[in-house]
C-alpha positions in Angstrom: -55.3 167.9 -147.1 -51.9 166.7 -146.0 -51.1 166.3 -142.3 -48.0 168.0 -140.9 -46.2 166.5 -137.9 -44.2 168.4 -135.3 -41.7 165.5 -134.6 -40.0 162.9 -136.7 -41.5 159.4 -136.3 -40.0 156.0 -137.1 -41.1 156.3 -140.7 -39.4 159.6 -141.2 -36.2 158.6 -139.4 -35.9 155.4 -141.3 -36.5 157.1 -144.7 -33.9 159.8 -143.9 -31.3 157.3 -143.0 -32.0 155.3 -146.2 -31.9 158.5 -148.3 -28.6 159.6 -146.7 -27.1 156.2 -147.5 -28.3 156.6 -151.1 -26.9 160.1 -151.4 -23.6 159.0 -149.9 -23.3 156.0 -152.2 -24.0 158.5 -155.1 -20.6 160.0 -154.4 -19.0 156.7 -155.2 -21.3 156.1 -158.2 -20.2 159.4 -159.7 -16.6 158.3 -159.4 -17.5 154.9 -161.1 -19.2 156.7 -164.0 -16.7 159.5 -164.5 -14.4 157.4 -166.8 -17.3 157.1 -169.3 -19.3 160.3 -168.6 -18.0 163.6 -167.3 -19.5 164.9 -164.0 -21.8 167.7 -165.2 -23.1 165.5 -168.0 -23.8 162.9 -165.4 -26.0 165.4 -163.5 -27.7 166.5 -166.8 -28.4 162.9 -167.9 -29.6 162.1 -164.3 -32.2 164.9 -164.5 -33.3 163.9 -168.0 -33.7 160.3 -167.2 -35.4 160.9 -163.8 -37.8 163.4 -165.5 -38.9 160.7 -167.9 -39.4 158.1 -165.1 -41.3 160.4 -162.8 -43.5 161.6 -165.6 -44.3 157.9 -166.4 -45.1 157.3 -162.7 -47.5 160.3 -162.5 -49.3 159.0 -165.6 -49.5 155.5 -164.1 -50.9 156.8 -160.8 -53.2 159.4 -162.5 -51.5 162.4 -160.8 -52.6 165.6 -162.4 -49.8 168.0 -163.4 -51.8 170.6 -165.3 -54.3 171.8 -162.8 -54.1 175.4 -161.7 -53.1 175.0 -158.0 -50.9 178.0 -157.6 -47.6 176.0 -157.8 -46.4 177.3 -161.2 -44.4 180.3 -160.0 -42.9 178.7 -156.8 -42.3 175.6 -158.8 -40.3 177.5 -161.4 -38.4 179.3 -158.7 -37.6 176.0 -157.0 -36.4 174.6 -160.3 -34.1 177.5 -160.9 -32.7 177.3 -157.4 -32.2 173.5 -157.8 -30.4 174.0 -161.2 -28.4 176.9 -159.8 -27.2 174.8 -156.9 -25.8 172.1 -159.1 -24.3 174.7 -161.5 -22.5 176.4 -158.7 -21.5 173.2 -157.0 -19.9 171.6 -160.1 -18.4 174.9 -161.3 -17.0 175.6 -157.8 -15.2 172.2 -157.7 -13.1 173.4 -160.6 -11.5 176.0 -158.2 -11.5 174.2 -154.9 -11.1 170.7 -153.5 -13.9 168.3 -152.9 -13.3 168.1 -149.2 -13.4 171.9 -148.8 -16.6 171.9 -150.9 -18.3 169.4 -148.5 -17.6 171.7 -145.6 -19.1 174.8 -147.2 -22.0 172.9 -148.8 -23.1 171.5 -145.4 -23.7 174.9 -144.0 -27.1 174.5 -145.7 -28.9 172.9 -142.6 -28.0 176.0 -140.6 -29.5 178.2 -143.3 -32.6 176.1 -143.4 -33.0 176.3 -139.7 -32.5 180.0 -139.5 -34.9 180.6 -142.4 -37.5 178.3 -140.8 -37.3 180.1 -137.5 -37.8 183.5 -139.2 -40.4 182.5 -141.8 -42.3 179.4 -140.7 -44.5 180.1 -137.7 -44.9 176.5 -136.8 -41.1 175.8 -136.5 -38.7 177.0 -133.9 -35.3 176.0 -132.6 -34.4 175.5 -129.0 -30.8 176.0 -127.8 -30.3 172.2 -127.6 -31.2 171.9 -131.2 -28.7 174.5 -132.3 -26.2 172.6 -130.3 -27.2 169.4 -132.1 -26.6 171.0 -135.5 -23.2 172.4 -134.4 -22.2 168.9 -133.1 -23.3 167.2 -136.3 -21.4 169.9 -138.4 -18.4 169.2 -136.1 -18.5 165.6 -137.3 -18.2 166.9 -140.9 -15.2 169.0 -139.8 -13.6 165.9 -138.3 -13.9 164.2 -141.7 -12.7 167.0 -143.9 -11.7 169.9 -141.7 -7.9 169.5 -142.2 -8.3 170.8 -145.8 -9.4 174.2 -144.4 -5.9 174.7 -143.1 -4.1 173.6 -146.2 -2.6 176.2 -148.6 -5.7 177.7 -150.1 -4.3 179.7 -153.0 -7.2 180.8 -155.2 -9.7 178.3 -153.8 -11.7 181.1 -152.2 -13.5 181.5 -155.5 -14.7 177.9 -155.5 -15.4 178.1 -151.7 -17.6 181.1 -152.3 -19.5 179.4 -155.2 -20.2 176.3 -153.1 -21.3 178.4 -150.1 -23.8 180.1 -152.5 -24.8 176.6 -153.6 -25.6 175.8 -150.0 -27.8 179.0 -149.8 -29.7 177.8 -152.9 -30.1 174.3 -151.5 -31.6 175.7 -148.3 -33.7 178.2 -150.3 -35.2 175.3 -152.3 -36.3 173.6 -149.2 -37.8 176.8 -147.7 -39.5 177.6 -151.0 -41.3 174.2 -150.9 -42.3 174.7 -147.2 -43.5 178.3 -147.7 -45.5 178.0 -150.9 -48.3 176.1 -152.4 -45.7 173.4 -153.2 -46.2 172.3 -149.5 -49.6 170.9 -150.5 -48.7 169.6 -154.0 -47.9 166.1 -154.9 -44.2 165.4 -154.3 -43.9 164.1 -157.8 -45.0 167.5 -159.2 -42.6 169.4 -156.9 -39.8 167.2 -158.1 -40.7 167.6 -161.8 -40.4 171.3 -161.6 -36.8 170.9 -160.5 -35.9 168.0 -162.8 -37.4 169.7 -165.8 -35.5 173.0 -165.4 -32.2 171.3 -164.4 -32.6 169.0 -167.5 -32.5 172.2 -169.6 -29.9 174.1 -167.7 -27.2 171.5 -166.9 -26.5 170.4 -170.5 -25.8 174.1 -171.3 -23.5 174.3 -168.4 -21.7 171.1 -169.4 -21.1 172.6 -172.9 -20.0 175.9 -171.4 -17.4 174.1 -169.3 -16.1 172.2 -172.3 -16.8 168.8 -170.8 -16.1 165.8 -173.0 -19.5 164.4 -172.5 -20.2 160.7 -173.1 -17.3 158.4 -173.9 -16.9 154.6 -173.4 -19.9 153.0 -171.8 -18.9 150.0 -169.7 -21.3 147.9 -167.6 -20.0 149.8 -164.5 -20.7 153.2 -166.0 -24.2 152.2 -167.1 -25.0 150.7 -163.7 -23.7 153.8 -161.9 -25.9 156.0 -164.0 -29.0 153.8 -163.5 -28.4 154.0 -159.8 -28.2 157.8 -160.0 -31.3 158.1 -162.2 -33.6 155.5 -160.5 -32.4 155.3 -156.9 -31.3 158.9 -156.3 -33.0 161.4 -158.6 -36.3 159.5 -158.9 -37.1 157.4 -155.7 -35.1 159.2 -153.0 -36.0 162.8 -154.3 -39.8 162.0 -154.4 -39.5 160.6 -150.9 -37.5 163.6 -149.7 -40.2 166.0 -151.0 -42.9 163.9 -149.4 -41.0 164.2 -146.1 -40.6 168.0 -146.5 -44.3 168.2 -147.1 -45.2 166.4 -143.9 -42.4 167.0 -141.3 -40.4 170.0 -139.9 -37.7 171.2 -142.3 -35.3 171.9 -139.4 -35.4 168.4 -138.1 -35.1 166.8 -141.5 -32.1 169.0 -142.4 -30.2 167.8 -139.4 -30.1 164.3 -141.0 -28.3 165.6 -144.1 -25.1 165.7 -142.1 -25.1 161.9 -142.4 -24.6 162.0 -146.2 -20.9 162.9 -146.3 -20.2 160.3 -143.6 -22.1 157.7 -145.6 -20.1 158.7 -148.6 -16.8 158.0 -146.8 -18.1 154.7 -145.5 -19.3 153.8 -149.1 -15.8 154.5 -150.3 -14.4 152.2 -147.7 -16.7 149.4 -148.7 -16.8 149.8 -152.5 -13.5 151.5 -153.3 -11.3 149.8 -150.6 -10.4 153.2 -149.1 -8.9 153.1 -145.6 -11.1 153.3 -142.6 -9.5 155.5 -140.0 -10.7 156.2 -136.4 -11.7 159.7 -137.5 -14.6 158.3 -139.5 -16.0 156.5 -136.5 -15.6 159.6 -134.3 -17.3 161.7 -137.0 -20.2 159.3 -137.2 -20.6 159.4 -133.4 -20.6 163.2 -133.5 -23.1 163.4 -136.4 -25.3 160.8 -134.7 -25.2 162.6 -131.4 -26.0 165.9 -133.1 -29.0 164.5 -134.9 -30.3 163.1 -131.6 -30.0 166.4 -129.9 -31.6 168.3 -132.8 -34.6 166.0 -132.8 -34.9 165.4 -129.0 -38.4 166.3 -127.8 -38.5 169.3 -125.5 -38.1 168.7 -121.8 -38.6 171.1 -118.9 -34.9 171.9 -118.6 -34.5 173.0 -122.3 
């Protein structure tokens, strides 16, 4: 029987910061790998490679995947939502800019919080927590918000697709919390999603006419290994362990760190300029996360 906690402790906070760093660096890794492997094929190969690794890990640890524990239907649903999220995200970026996409994608924590309040009896949001989410989202707007006021043209199609991707991202988290997946091994929860996306994403890549795999340099291979091992295997198993044990609303607030970490990774690894807006955005996101996770006091 797993033990659920009402607040994030030092372990959860440390892991979430680490995972957000990994997810942010992944944005740079995708850029490094793109000259050799097109983006949707990267996502497909990432799911295939991570599926093999996680399966090997479950065999090594003796984790049973075949027992009848009521996870099959919610697992398949979570897998379809996960695959649909990436399909919409990558397809949507064909019609809109990456910066606009980030803004619409990071509406997901609000959707998770609203869904948790409505459907999870053990979770609720105080006004100060909603303010924290809004403040953290304000940090994302500081980073990328100027693109919202650029000439949009036909980008509304891509914006709508990525907004729907955010709904699917949030729905995946809520599916795990609301179903028997909440008591399943995190490796099993992840394998449902990796397995289905490993089937769906190659089909999407072919449908989009992507070039696939080209020249494999050491940089391309290292970038893919980081995505497969560091992101899709280790960090995703850790994320589902956290979702199993901690409130989804408080965990989702930390996801606002990911785009900021991505920009900082670009500064460090790609020599992109560091402007004062990045520091201000980080301060807003950090303050918002603190408010969203602050224990209740008498004045709340």
